[in-house]
Legacy VTK file of the C-alpha trace (Angstrom):
# vtk DataFile Version 3.0
C-alpha trace
ASCII
DATASET POLYDATA
POINTS 355 float
-2.438 -7.012 21.272
-4.245 -9.753 19.310
-2.375 -12.679 17.349
-4.768 -14.086 15.046
-2.296 -16.489 13.027
-4.047 -19.714 13.910
-7.434 -18.414 13.075
-6.059 -17.052 9.808
-4.351 -20.241 8.851
-7.543 -22.319 9.613
-9.550 -20.193 7.312
-6.853 -20.276 4.525
-6.814 -24.135 4.654
-10.561 -24.348 4.725
-11.001 -22.020 1.681
-8.231 -23.996 -0.158
-9.915 -27.293 0.422
-13.157 -25.855 -0.720
-11.423 -24.817 -3.977
-12.521 -21.065 -3.337
-10.585 -17.735 -3.356
-9.733 -14.978 -0.725
-9.970 -11.405 -0.942
-7.479 -10.033 1.707
-8.714 -7.077 3.651
-7.176 -5.110 6.455
-9.160 -1.723 7.294
-10.768 -1.655 4.050
-9.849 1.984 3.222
-8.019 1.117 0.095
-10.606 -0.811 -1.633
-10.613 1.708 -4.507
-7.099 0.632 -5.453
-6.292 -1.823 -8.208
-8.840 -3.732 -9.997
-12.328 -4.623 -8.549
-12.261 -7.294 -5.903
-13.666 -10.554 -7.090
-17.219 -10.727 -5.702
-17.292 -14.523 -5.475
-14.238 -14.801 -3.211
-14.434 -15.254 0.545
-12.892 -12.358 2.758
-9.698 -12.974 4.776
-9.819 -10.052 7.374
-6.533 -9.072 9.381
-8.454 -6.225 11.143
-8.068 -8.207 14.333
-4.431 -9.156 13.942
-2.954 -6.249 15.650
-0.426 -5.018 17.961
3.368 -3.792 18.302
5.505 -6.712 18.544
8.835 -4.979 19.249
9.866 -1.362 19.338
13.360 -0.273 19.883
13.543 3.541 19.900
17.241 3.704 20.146
17.834 1.283 17.374
15.029 2.872 15.185
13.284 -0.309 14.383
9.540 -1.280 14.799
8.047 -4.674 14.399
4.231 -4.700 14.109
1.291 -7.008 13.062
-0.166 -5.953 9.704
-3.556 -5.112 10.979
-2.539 -2.371 13.233
-3.612 1.041 12.390
-1.270 3.741 11.072
-2.951 6.191 13.663
-1.850 3.729 16.509
1.633 3.377 15.112
2.228 7.004 14.643
0.979 7.653 18.190
3.405 5.424 19.724
6.280 6.698 17.739
5.409 10.425 18.576
5.780 9.692 22.336
9.662 8.979 21.433
9.634 11.912 18.898
9.906 9.593 15.982
7.854 8.911 12.852
7.323 6.862 9.794
9.528 8.649 7.319
7.855 7.801 4.237
4.550 9.458 5.399
1.913 6.913 4.512
-1.355 8.322 3.477
-4.291 7.880 5.853
-7.514 7.135 3.870
-9.283 6.775 7.181
-8.711 5.878 10.822
-8.871 2.176 9.920
-5.852 2.486 7.492
-3.370 -0.287 8.253
0.348 -0.686 7.958
0.039 -4.008 6.076
-2.181 -2.623 3.523
0.160 0.374 3.106
2.967 -2.069 2.325
0.815 -4.073 -0.008
-0.202 -1.010 -2.090
3.240 0.703 -1.860
1.922 4.022 -0.604
4.283 6.838 0.307
3.679 10.562 0.953
5.282 13.935 -0.220
8.692 13.097 1.289
9.220 10.006 -1.126
12.191 11.473 -3.182
14.059 12.352 -0.095
13.053 9.925 2.652
12.453 6.838 0.533
9.323 4.738 0.250
7.908 2.321 2.398
9.772 -0.140 0.188
12.818 1.207 0.970
12.210 1.115 4.765
10.773 -2.254 5.280
13.347 -4.618 6.820
11.439 -7.802 6.982
8.049 -9.507 6.932
6.171 -12.553 7.902
3.524 -13.903 5.661
1.200 -16.714 4.823
1.806 -18.334 1.624
-0.836 -20.303 -0.389
-0.150 -23.578 1.453
-0.894 -21.843 4.864
2.774 -21.792 5.909
3.920 -18.893 8.068
7.171 -17.807 6.487
9.771 -15.101 7.745
11.766 -13.001 5.359
14.476 -10.361 6.100
14.872 -9.292 9.869
15.533 -6.041 11.720
18.565 -4.663 10.136
19.069 -3.178 6.620
21.864 -5.655 5.289
20.095 -9.053 5.937
19.216 -10.291 2.511
21.074 -12.682 0.419
19.364 -13.479 -2.878
15.773 -12.549 -3.547
14.416 -9.787 -1.290
10.895 -11.216 -0.640
10.107 -8.368 2.007
10.451 -5.615 -0.678
8.643 -7.823 -3.262
5.588 -7.282 -1.145
5.385 -3.690 -1.923
2.930 -3.069 -4.608
1.889 -6.680 -4.973
-1.599 -5.868 -3.594
-1.722 -9.065 -1.652
-1.378 -11.299 -4.675
1.776 -13.147 -3.303
0.700 -13.878 0.236
-0.938 -12.676 3.484
1.269 -10.122 5.147
1.044 -10.710 8.813
3.967 -8.773 10.387
6.489 -6.410 9.240
9.550 -4.775 10.583
10.304 -1.138 9.635
12.854 1.503 9.875
11.679 4.683 11.823
13.303 8.058 12.101
13.322 11.053 14.434
10.982 13.859 13.691
12.643 16.963 12.167
13.358 19.791 14.772
11.775 22.437 12.564
9.664 22.789 9.387
8.826 25.670 7.186
6.726 25.891 3.736
7.550 28.282 1.012
4.893 29.181 -1.756
4.884 31.308 -4.685
2.762 31.529 -7.948
4.251 29.913 -10.832
3.005 28.319 -14.195
3.229 24.552 -14.466
5.887 24.544 -17.032
8.120 26.881 -15.042
7.390 24.851 -11.801
8.917 21.557 -13.338
12.275 23.342 -13.917
12.121 25.265 -10.685
11.268 22.324 -8.395
14.120 20.155 -9.970
16.467 23.132 -9.546
15.746 23.356 -5.878
15.658 19.713 -5.267
19.182 19.441 -6.560
20.539 21.954 -3.896
22.116 20.612 -0.793
19.285 22.010 1.369
16.856 20.418 3.864
14.104 20.193 1.360
11.551 17.235 1.986
8.457 18.099 -0.130
7.927 20.020 -3.600
4.598 20.171 -5.333
2.645 22.322 -7.620
-1.209 22.741 -7.445
-3.643 25.477 -8.230
-0.876 27.485 -10.002
1.327 27.677 -6.875
4.619 25.944 -6.017
4.983 24.701 -2.453
8.402 23.724 -1.126
8.895 22.151 2.341
12.021 22.548 4.370
12.495 20.217 7.527
15.387 19.526 9.603
17.741 21.487 11.987
16.063 24.747 12.781
19.313 26.740 11.845
19.289 25.053 8.359
15.698 25.521 7.701
15.610 29.163 8.723
18.833 29.907 6.632
17.321 28.280 3.652
13.891 30.059 3.949
15.694 33.359 4.096
17.773 32.494 0.984
14.956 31.083 -1.223
12.254 33.114 -2.534
8.526 32.608 -1.485
6.105 33.481 1.260
6.388 31.490 4.457
2.946 29.433 4.681
1.352 29.883 8.254
-0.544 26.401 8.032
2.237 24.576 6.147
2.042 21.454 8.219
-1.741 21.258 7.547
-1.214 21.783 3.774
1.282 18.644 3.684
-1.004 16.638 5.680
-3.858 17.425 3.166
-1.399 16.384 0.180
-0.346 13.156 2.198
-3.833 11.925 3.049
-5.096 13.143 -0.427
-7.669 15.371 1.164
-6.743 18.530 -0.786
-9.603 19.965 -2.909
-7.693 18.629 -6.007
-8.583 15.135 -5.003
-12.328 16.069 -3.934
-14.009 14.314 -6.957
-13.764 10.704 -6.049
-15.751 9.341 -8.977
-14.073 10.948 -11.970
-10.968 8.824 -13.097
-7.732 10.047 -11.352
-4.572 9.224 -13.180
-1.198 8.676 -11.742
1.821 9.338 -13.798
5.290 8.117 -12.402
7.803 9.841 -14.764
11.224 11.503 -14.975
10.809 14.665 -12.653
12.087 16.878 -15.388
9.929 15.328 -18.291
7.759 17.529 -20.219
4.194 16.013 -20.869
1.656 17.286 -23.542
-0.872 19.828 -22.505
-3.797 17.413 -22.121
-6.880 19.073 -21.231
-7.865 18.514 -17.835
-6.675 19.129 -14.139
-2.849 18.623 -13.154
-1.065 18.403 -9.919
2.459 17.613 -9.500
4.292 16.277 -6.403
7.691 14.746 -5.747
9.406 17.639 -7.485
7.537 16.549 -10.768
8.195 12.775 -10.503
4.546 12.198 -9.514
1.889 13.771 -11.529
-1.820 13.594 -11.033
-4.282 14.071 -13.921
-7.998 14.198 -14.046
-9.356 14.162 -17.535
-11.228 12.317 -20.246
-8.362 10.426 -21.744
-8.083 6.550 -21.535
-5.284 4.111 -20.709
-4.289 3.174 -24.136
-3.928 6.929 -25.060
-1.911 7.839 -21.847
0.431 4.965 -21.844
2.519 6.128 -25.020
2.806 9.381 -23.320
4.102 8.192 -20.022
6.402 5.938 -21.787
7.979 8.795 -23.810
8.433 10.553 -20.353
10.495 7.664 -19.061
7.679 6.297 -16.891
4.287 4.735 -16.486
0.684 5.644 -15.785
-2.157 3.914 -14.051
-5.843 4.639 -12.940
-5.504 5.414 -9.216
-9.027 6.006 -8.382
-12.370 6.044 -9.985
-13.303 5.017 -13.441
-13.864 1.473 -14.671
-12.256 -0.978 -12.351
-13.147 -3.934 -14.285
-10.641 -3.458 -16.995
-6.843 -3.135 -16.510
-5.857 -0.190 -14.363
-2.066 -0.635 -14.486
0.406 0.439 -17.241
0.855 -2.728 -19.353
4.116 -4.611 -19.132
6.515 -6.502 -21.633
5.344 -10.234 -22.041
8.804 -11.161 -20.451
7.952 -9.493 -17.229
4.392 -10.856 -17.241
6.034 -14.333 -17.459
8.207 -13.548 -14.428
5.194 -12.249 -12.438
3.348 -15.389 -13.172
6.214 -17.576 -11.885
6.688 -15.606 -8.697
2.729 -15.750 -8.160
2.932 -19.596 -8.682
5.903 -20.005 -6.256
4.003 -18.301 -3.434
0.304 -18.967 -4.227
0.322 -22.207 -6.400
-3.724 -22.397 -6.337
-4.199 -18.708 -7.077
-6.086 -18.155 -3.801
-5.105 -14.646 -3.061
-6.693 -11.341 -4.525
-7.393 -13.043 -7.904
-7.237 -10.510 -10.586
-6.838 -7.484 -8.218
-3.421 -6.515 -9.680
-3.996 -7.587 -13.329
-6.724 -9.541 -14.940
-4.285 -12.309 -15.764
-2.830 -12.766 -12.468
LINES 1 356
355 0 1 2 3 4 5 6 7 8 9 10 11 12 13 14 15 16 17 18 19 20 21 22 23 24 25 26 27 28 29 30 31 32 33 34 35 36 37 38 39 40 41 42 43 44 45 46 47 48 49 50 51 52 53 54 55 56 57 58 59 60 61 62 63 64 65 66 67 68 69 70 71 72 73 74 75 76 77 78 79 80 81 82 83 84 85 86 87 88 89 90 91 92 93 94 95 96 97 98 99 100 101 102 103 104 105 106 107 108 109 110 111 112 113 114 115 116 117 118 119 120 121 122 123 124 125 126 127 128 129 130 131 132 133 134 135 136 137 138 139 140 141 142 143 144 145 146 147 148 149 150 151 152 153 154 155 156 157 158 159 160 161 162 163 164 165 166 167 168 169 170 171 172 173 174 175 176 177 178 179 180 181 182 183 184 185 186 187 188 189 190 191 192 193 194 195 196 197 198 199 200 201 202 203 204 205 206 207 208 209 210 211 212 213 214 215 216 217 218 219 220 221 222 223 224 225 226 227 228 229 230 231 232 233 234 235 236 237 238 239 240 241 242 243 244 245 246 247 248 249 250 251 252 253 254 255 256 257 258 259 260 261 262 263 264 265 266 267 268 269 270 271 272 273 274 275 276 277 278 279 280 281 282 283 284 285 286 287 288 289 290 291 292 293 294 295 296 297 298 299 300 301 302 303 304 305 306 307 308 309 310 311 312 313 314 315 316 317 318 319 320 321 322 323 324 325 326 327 328 329 330 331 332 333 334 335 336 337 338 339 340 341 342 343 344 345 346 347 348 349 350 351 352 353 354
């Protein structure tokens, strides 16, 4: 265990007094997300700020420093038969829990298990003045007013330096099974939504390479009964398949240079037949697209489908990569940023060019 708060505060204050900026870095495995980091800014690393602060298996609560790796956390939880229910993706052994929250990353079980945003109970963070603040706690109903803990999900480090977080953890399922069958993309949207609406132990639904994959997880009797009732071949290496989807190591994601677009839309939405490669996850609510379109051309399509689109990986990182927001929301974001980081120290332009 290593508490580096004093060193982090000292560097922050030194940077502030010198009028410079800071790029916040954990394990460095998510550098491809968001806009390109400011090359002129200094690096504030949390890689040494590690360790589990508290773990109460009976209460299903874990408190951990932000630089702790997902690999270490999951190894500790596995000893107690527990897991991070939101299935965070590992982009390498150095992937940290703080970066996972900052980027709001969750895996295939997201529609059923919730996101990291849903399971964070509290955070500690350094604001732009170097103050070490605590928000939330270690129970679900502990917030009156603005929920700053959840506000950090997806903020990409622009609202402060996350130093510690408390999370809800869950028991591992007793049994899992994956059913697979060939199906066209349009048919798969309706099929996955129909299955997801049934009161069955489904925890994953995706379509890739012309096949639908449904994951069942829970009590062994419920999993086996559902697998017998639903159509599809039982996949022998089902757990490996879902791990590949979770960590984005499936062959669909192999090209790391071409732009990879992420659509977050209504699960039953119908999108135009754009030329390129498609993959659907979250029963259709998350759709990955690799093609030659641009953000300005894809935004109206996403908006018509009740959602948003962003450049997840690859492409030009110097321009905007996130779906544009109404000016009213931009004003609110600027005000929130000003309250946490009045000098604009943290990750300048990483989320939007104007933030």
